[in-house]
LUMVEX-444897 format. One line per field, with one value per residue (C-alpha): residue number from 0; residue in three letters; chain; x, y, z. Coordinates in Angstrom, 1 decimal, always signed. Layout:
<nodes>
pos <- NUM / ...
code <- ala / ...
unit <- A / ...
X <- X / ...
Y <- Y / ...
Z <- Z / ...
</nodes>
This chain:
<nodes>
pos <- 0 / 1 / 2 / 3 / 4 / 5 / 6 / 7 / 8 / 9 / 10 / 11 / 12 / 13 / 14 / 15 / 16 / 17 / 18 / 19 / 20 / 21 / 22 / 23 / 24 / 25 / 26 / 27 / 28 / 29 / 30 / 31 / 32 / 33 / 34 / 35 / 36 / 37 / 38 / 39 / 40 / 41 / 42 / 43 / 44 / 45 / 46 / 47 / 48 / 49 / 50 / 51 / 52 / 53 / 54 / 55 / 56 / 57 / 58 / 59 / 60 / 61 / 62 / 63 / 64 / 65 / 66 / 67 / 68 / 69 / 70 / 71 / 72 / 73 / 74 / 75 / 76 / 77 / 78 / 79 / 80 / 81 / 82 / 83 / 84 / 85 / 86 / 87 / 88 / 89 / 90 / 91 / 92 / 93 / 94 / 95 / 96 / 97 / 98 / 99 / 100 / 101 / 102 / 103 / 104 / 105 / 106 / 107 / 108 / 109 / 110 / 111 / 112 / 113 / 114 / 115 / 116 / 117 / 118 / 119 / 120 / 121 / 122 / 123 / 124 / 125 / 126 / 127 / 128 / 129 / 130 / 131 / 132 / 133 / 134 / 135 / 136 / 137 / 138 / 139 / 140 / 141 / 142 / 143 / 144 / 145 / 146 / 147 / 148 / 149 / 150 / 151 / 152 / 153 / 154 / 155 / 156 / 157 / 158 / 159 / 160 / 161 / 162 / 163 / 164 / 165 / 166 / 167 / 168 / 169 / 170 / 171 / 172 / 173 / 174 / 175 / 176 / 177 / 178 / 179 / 180 / 181 / 182 / 183 / 184 / 185 / 186 / 187 / 188 / 189 / 190 / 191 / 192 / 193 / 194 / 195 / 196 / 197 / 198 / 199 / 200 / 201 / 202 / 203 / 204 / 205 / 206 / 207 / 208 / 209 / 210
code <- met / val / arg / ile / ala / ala / ile / thr / ile / met / leu / ala / thr / val / ser / asp / phe / met / pro / ala / ser / ala / ala / ser / leu / asn / ser / cys / ala / asn / leu / asp / ile / ile / gly / thr / tyr / asp / arg / ser / gly / leu / gln / glu / ser / asp / tyr / gly / ile / ser / ala / val / gly / thr / phe / arg / ile / gln / asn / glu / pro / asp / glu / asn / ser / gln / pro / asn / phe / asn / leu / thr / met / val / asn / cys / asp / lys / gln / thr / asp / glu / asn / gly / arg / gln / ser / leu / thr / cys / his / val / val / lys / ala / val / thr / trp / ala / lys / asp / glu / lys / pro / asp / thr / gly / asn / pro / asn / cys / ser / leu / asp / leu / asp / val / thr / asp / tyr / thr / met / his / gln / leu / gln / lys / gly / val / leu / val / gly / ala / glu / asp / ser / thr / asn / cys / phe / gln / ser / met / leu / thr / ile / asp / arg / asn / thr / lys / arg / val / tyr / leu / asn / phe / thr / arg / thr / lys / tyr / ala / asp / asn / phe / asp / lys / ile / lys / pro / gly / thr / cys / gly / gln / pro / pro / arg / thr / gln / ala / leu / met / asn / cys / thr / tyr / trp / ala / lys / ser / arg / lys / asn / gly / ala / thr / pro / ser / arg / tyr / cys / asp / phe / ser / gly / ala / gly / asp / lys
unit <- A / A / A / A / A / A / A / A / A / A / A / A / A / A / A / A / A / A / A / A / A / A / A / A / A / A / A / A / A / A / A / A / A / A / A / A / A / A / A / A / A / A / A / A / A / A / A / A / A / A / A / A / A / A / A / A / A / A / A / A / A / A / A / A / A / A / A / A / A / A / A / A / A / A / A / A / A / A / A / A / A / A / A / A / A / A / A / A / A / A / A / A / A / A / A / A / A / A / A / A / A / A / A / A / A / A / A / A / A / A / A / A / A / A / A / A / A / A / A / A / A / A / A / A / A / A / A / A / A / A / A / A / A / A / A / A / A / A / A / A / A / A / A / A / A / A / A / A / A / A / A / A / A / A / A / A / A / A / A / A / A / A / A / A / A / A / A / A / A / A / A / A / A / A / A / A / A / A / A / A / A / A / A / A / A / A / A / A / A / A / A / A / A / A / A / A / A / A / A / A / A / A / A / A / A / A / A / A / A / A / A
X <- +20.0 / +18.1 / +17.3 / +20.9 / +22.1 / +19.6 / +20.7 / +24.3 / +23.7 / +21.5 / +24.1 / +26.8 / +24.5 / +23.7 / +27.4 / +27.3 / +25.3 / +27.4 / +29.6 / +33.3 / +34.4 / +37.0 / +37.6 / +40.6 / +42.4 / +41.7 / +43.8 / +41.0 / +39.8 / +41.5 / +41.4 / +42.0 / +40.2 / +42.1 / +41.6 / +38.5 / +36.0 / +36.0 / +32.4 / +29.0 / +25.4 / +24.1 / +25.4 / +22.5 / +22.5 / +20.3 / +21.5 / +20.9 / +22.2 / +25.5 / +26.9 / +30.0 / +30.7 / +30.6 / +27.4 / +27.4 / +24.9 / +24.4 / +25.4 / +26.8 / +30.2 / +30.8 / +32.7 / +31.5 / +28.0 / +28.9 / +28.7 / +31.9 / +33.9 / +32.9 / +33.6 / +30.5 / +29.6 / +26.0 / +25.2 / +21.6 / +20.8 / +17.7 / +16.0 / +13.2 / +10.9 / +9.2 / +6.2 / +8.4 / +8.1 / +11.2 / +12.6 / +15.6 / +17.9 / +20.6 / +23.7 / +25.3 / +28.9 / +30.5 / +34.1 / +33.9 / +36.7 / +36.3 / +38.5 / +39.1 / +39.7 / +43.5 / +46.5 / +48.0 / +50.0 / +51.9 / +52.3 / +48.6 / +46.4 / +43.3 / +41.7 / +39.7 / +38.3 / +35.0 / +33.0 / +29.2 / +27.0 / +23.3 / +20.8 / +17.6 / +14.7 / +13.6 / +10.1 / +9.0 / +7.7 / +6.8 / +8.0 / +11.8 / +12.1 / +13.0 / +13.0 / +14.0 / +14.1 / +16.5 / +15.1 / +16.4 / +15.7 / +17.8 / +16.9 / +16.7 / +16.3 / +17.8 / +15.9 / +17.8 / +16.3 / +17.5 / +16.2 / +16.7 / +15.4 / +18.1 / +20.7 / +21.1 / +21.2 / +20.1 / +20.0 / +17.4 / +16.6 / +13.4 / +12.8 / +11.9 / +9.1 / +11.8 / +13.1 / +10.4 / +11.2 / +14.8 / +14.0 / +11.8 / +14.7 / +17.1 / +15.6 / +17.2 / +19.0 / +17.8 / +17.1 / +16.4 / +17.1 / +20.2 / +19.8 / +19.4 / +22.7 / +23.4 / +25.9 / +28.5 / +31.8 / +34.7 / +37.8 / +40.9 / +39.8 / +36.6 / +39.0 / +41.4 / +38.6 / +38.1 / +41.8 / +42.5 / +40.6 / +38.6 / +39.2 / +40.6 / +37.3 / +35.5 / +32.7 / +30.3 / +28.1 / +30.5 / +32.2 / +34.7 / +32.1 / +29.3 / +31.1
Y <- +145.1 / +141.8 / +141.6 / +142.3 / +139.7 / +137.2 / +137.9 / +137.5 / +134.1 / +133.0 / +133.9 / +132.0 / +129.0 / +129.2 / +128.9 / +125.5 / +124.1 / +125.5 / +122.9 / +123.2 / +125.0 / +123.7 / +120.5 / +119.7 / +122.8 / +123.4 / +121.8 / +119.7 / +118.1 / +114.8 / +113.1 / +109.5 / +108.6 / +105.9 / +104.3 / +102.5 / +104.1 / +101.4 / +100.3 / +101.1 / +100.5 / +100.6 / +99.1 / +98.4 / +97.3 / +97.4 / +100.9 / +102.5 / +102.9 / +104.1 / +104.8 / +106.4 / +107.8 / +110.8 / +112.5 / +112.5 / +112.9 / +109.5 / +109.1 / +112.6 / +112.5 / +116.3 / +117.1 / +120.8 / +119.5 / +117.5 / +119.0 / +120.0 / +116.9 / +115.7 / +112.8 / +112.1 / +110.0 / +109.3 / +108.0 / +107.4 / +106.7 / +105.1 / +106.8 / +105.7 / +108.2 / +107.6 / +106.0 / +103.4 / +105.0 / +104.8 / +107.5 / +107.8 / +110.9 / +111.0 / +113.1 / +113.9 / +115.1 / +116.2 / +117.3 / +119.4 / +120.7 / +124.1 / +124.9 / +127.9 / +127.8 / +128.0 / +125.8 / +124.7 / +127.4 / +126.6 / +130.3 / +131.0 / +128.1 / +127.8 / +124.8 / +125.0 / +122.4 / +122.9 / +120.7 / +120.7 / +119.1 / +118.6 / +116.6 / +115.0 / +113.6 / +110.6 / +109.4 / +106.3 / +107.3 / +103.8 / +100.3 / +100.4 / +104.1 / +106.7 / +110.5 / +113.6 / +117.3 / +119.9 / +123.0 / +125.8 / +129.6 / +129.8 / +129.2 / +125.4 / +122.8 / +119.3 / +116.1 / +112.9 / +109.6 / +106.3 / +103.3 / +100.2 / +98.1 / +99.1 / +100.0 / +103.5 / +107.1 / +110.2 / +113.9 / +115.9 / +119.6 / +121.7 / +125.4 / +126.9 / +129.4 / +132.0 / +131.5 / +133.6 / +136.5 / +136.3 / +136.3 / +139.4 / +141.3 / +140.1 / +138.2 / +134.9 / +134.7 / +131.2 / +129.7 / +126.0 / +123.5 / +121.3 / +117.9 / +114.7 / +113.4 / +109.7 / +108.6 / +106.6 / +104.9 / +107.1 / +105.4 / +104.6 / +100.9 / +101.8 / +103.0 / +100.1 / +97.6 / +99.1 / +98.6 / +102.3 / +103.1 / +105.8 / +109.4 / +109.7 / +110.9 / +107.8 / +106.7 / +103.8 / +101.8 / +98.8 / +98.3 / +95.6 / +93.4 / +93.8 / +93.9
Z <- -112.0 / -111.4 / -115.1 / -116.2 / -113.8 / -115.1 / -118.7 / -117.8 / -116.1 / -119.0 / -121.7 / -119.7 / -119.7 / -123.4 / -124.1 / -122.2 / -125.1 / -128.0 / -129.7 / -129.6 / -132.8 / -135.3 / -133.5 / -135.8 / -134.5 / -130.9 / -128.2 / -126.6 / -129.8 / -129.3 / -125.9 / -124.8 / -121.6 / -119.7 / -116.4 / -115.0 / -117.4 / -120.0 / -119.3 / -120.5 / -119.6 / -116.1 / -112.9 / -110.5 / -106.9 / -103.8 / -103.2 / -106.6 / -110.1 / -111.5 / -115.0 / -116.5 / -119.9 / -122.1 / -123.4 / -127.2 / -130.0 / -131.6 / -135.3 / -135.6 / -137.3 / -137.2 / -134.1 / -134.4 / -133.8 / -130.7 / -127.2 / -125.4 / -124.4 / -120.9 / -118.6 / -116.7 / -113.7 / -112.8 / -109.3 / -108.3 / -104.6 / -103.3 / -100.4 / -98.2 / -96.3 / -92.9 / -94.7 / -96.4 / -99.8 / -102.0 / -104.2 / -106.5 / -106.7 / -109.4 / -109.0 / -112.4 / -112.3 / -115.5 / -116.1 / -119.2 / -121.4 / -123.1 / -126.0 / -128.1 / -131.9 / -131.5 / -131.6 / -128.3 / -126.6 / -123.4 / -122.7 / -123.1 / -122.3 / -124.5 / -123.0 / -119.7 / -117.4 / -115.6 / -113.2 / -113.5 / -110.9 / -111.3 / -109.2 / -110.6 / -108.7 / -110.7 / -111.5 / -113.4 / -116.8 / -117.7 / -116.7 / -116.6 / -117.7 / -115.2 / -115.8 / -113.9 / -114.8 / -113.8 / -112.1 / -114.3 / -114.7 / -117.9 / -121.5 / -121.3 / -118.7 / -119.0 / -118.5 / -117.5 / -118.8 / -117.5 / -119.6 / -117.5 / -120.3 / -122.8 / -120.2 / -121.6 / -120.2 / -122.1 / -121.7 / -123.6 / -123.4 / -123.4 / -123.3 / -119.9 / -119.2 / -119.0 / -122.6 / -124.2 / -121.9 / -122.7 / -126.5 / -126.0 / -124.4 / -127.2 / -130.1 / -130.8 / -127.5 / -126.7 / -130.1 / -130.3 / -127.6 / -127.9 / -129.4 / -127.4 / -126.0 / -125.0 / -122.4 / -124.4 / -123.8 / -125.0 / -123.7 / -125.6 / -125.6 / -127.6 / -130.3 / -130.0 / -130.4 / -133.8 / -134.6 / -134.3 / -137.4 / -135.7 / -134.4 / -130.9 / -129.6 / -131.0 / -128.8 / -128.8 / -126.5 / -126.3 / -123.0 / -122.1 / -120.6 / -123.2 / -126.5
</nodes>
């Protein structure tokens, strides 16, 4: 029973990394993000680091190869222990749209919204570069990278020690890890700055303040 439960959870997680199919047809393919999210890069203060955007694969024009659309907020809080040592914990909250390969149907919704929350304890990899790994028992674990030098945030994925066992039970279950994703600006304004000559889900690194 434990093994069956583990496989069920793992298969559900694998679907998290599958791209939304037929982006030109499903009801969540084209989204305009409005509001206060027209910014990019990192916002740093004495209390920590924050960032807002959408995780995308850079220079990938095929929407079917992109991750499911997500609006992501990254908040990293500085903490000090009793010995005066500082640490940084990042809370990543993603609102993710899941769409089926169907046209919009008001009587039978085919687009779902899910909220994913993950915490990362960050460590300094090199000067200005912080990394933190997710603790996962599924096929893949995510690693959050914050590059304070380039003001960028990345997610990359590695196979866990459990992946080989899952593949032994059912060959090919885990496969290859998802490609590296970058937190990018995906608001309506990113599109309008290009005179509208881009798809609705157009994303770039340009925010209102750093264009």
